[in-house]
C-alpha positions, -999 to +999 in steps of 0.1 A: +070+011-101+103+023-116+104+053-094+100+031-063+134+015-070+155+045-058+192+039-057+191+010-081+217+010-109+220-015-137+251-022-158+249-040-190+281-059-198+281-057-236+302-078-259+309-063-293+291-079-323+265-095-300+228-096-295+230-075-264+218-045-283+182-056-275+190-051-238+201-015-246+167-010-263+149-023-232+170-002-208+160+029-227+123+019-220+130+016-182+119+050-171+137+064-141+163+037-140+200+046-137+219+024-161+251+023-181+270+000-205+304-016-202+320-027-234+340-059-239+360-066-270+362-101-286+396-118-287+413-128-319+395-161-318+362-142-317+354-154-282+346-132-252+375-121-230+381-139-197+371-107-178+335-114-185+338-145-162+345-121-134+309-108-138+292-142-144+308-177-143+296-184-179+315-155-192+288-147-218+269-117-230+245-102-224+248-101-186+237-074-163+248-065-128+222-049-105+232-027-076+206-017-051+204-006-014+183-038-009+211-060-021+241-070+000+261-074-032+255-068-069+231-093-086+244-108-118+219-120-144+226-138-177+204-150-205+185-125-226+150-138-216+157-138-179+172-103-181+142-090-200+117-105-176+136-092-145+138-056-159+102-056-169+091-068-135+105-037-119+111-010-145+091-016-177+058-032-169+042-012-197+060-037-221+041-067-206+005-074-217-022-077-191-021-112-178-057-121-169-090-113-183-115-095-161-128-117-134-104-145-142-075-134-120-053-163-108-073-189-127-058-215-150-070-206-185-079-171-174-049-155-192-054-131-221-042-142-256-018-114-256-001-125-224+000-162-236+017-151-268+041-129-248+052-157-225+057-180-256+078-155-275+100-147-245+113-183-249+108-188-286+131-159-297+162-174-281+151-210-284+135-224-315+141-194-337+176-184-327+188-221-329+177-222-365+194-190-374+226-200-357+227-233-376+222-212-408+251-189-397+274-219-392+265-233-426+273-199-442+307-199-425+314-234-437+304-225-473+327-194-472+356-209-452+390-203-467+400-238-476+421-254-504+402-255-538+400-293-538+384-292-504+358-265-513+334-289-530+333-310-498+326-281-474+300-266-498+284-300-503+281-305-465+265-271-460+243-275-490+229-308-477+221-292-443+203-264-461+184-288-483+176-315-457+170-293-427+171-255-430+149-249-460+118-267-446+123-254-411+126-218-423+093-223-442+077-237-411+088-209-388+082-181-413+048-195-421+040-197-384+050-161-377+031-149-408-001-165-394+006-151-360+008-116-373-023-121-394-042-131-362-026-106-337-050-098-309-073-068-315-060-066-350-026-054-338+005-050-359+028-066-333+030-103-323+011-098-291-014-071-301-016-034-308+013-024-286+051-030-286+061-056-259+094-068-246+088-100-266+089-079-298+122-064-287+136-099-282+123-110-316+138-080-333+175-091-336+171-124-354+145-111-378+164-079-386+197-098-389+183-124-412+159-101-431+173-112-464+159-147-457+123-135-455+106-134-489+084-103-492+060-120-516+055-152-496+056-136-461+044-100-465+033-095-430+065-109-415+086-088-439+067-056-429+069-065-392+107-069-395+111-036-413+088-019-387+110-031-359+142-020-377+128+015-381+113+018-345+128+048-328+138+026-298+157+002-321+174+031-339+183+049-307+198+017-292+220+011-322+232+047-321+239+043-284+260+012-291+280+030-318+286+059-294+300+038-266+319+013-287+332+037-313+323+011-340+294+009-365+266-015-355+248-040-376+225-068-366+243-098-380+238-136-379 
């Protein structure tokens, strides 16, 4: 289907030190698609520059603009999950599991387990999982904030209580869930949705690689191995090199 979209061009508007690297990985998988990346630098306050609002009103990244002879004007799409689903619909259908079992097409309950998992992880990656990691990131920033020495016990106490009362148990729940999901992957696969890499794995890659140090190898061996496998995938490695090439800066998944 990719070759049927002649004249289509996609531009990824990439903000430095962002999770947009996953979209670069996906774009590399879109065979026959003409695409490029436009880099935006964060301001001194670490926020995105106002120029991103010229692409999409939210002024956030990632966002893509799609140009096609079929479009009167470029289409702007934000939100990682929406971008991934759109690109897969037209250019990377090989990254989406088969939806229905044979003879069950269009029937409620006729979906394959691989597809049900795929649909779930397309939302889970930026929903439940990323929310947890972002809270952990904010707590780390509070712990390490440059404050007066007599204030330090207060900030560390606040962050420590959030860790103890909320983050620790939630990390156990999510990591335990992912460990069990990998142990029961369809057809004995090594990915979350089965034997083959999917766009959902690409979305899951950033938070797991960025917070790899939080995953205990002994307690969650399958999740640890899965995270390392994604980090060494040639698509992931190529996407990081592409980002470094266009931005002129080293890239590291960071949360």
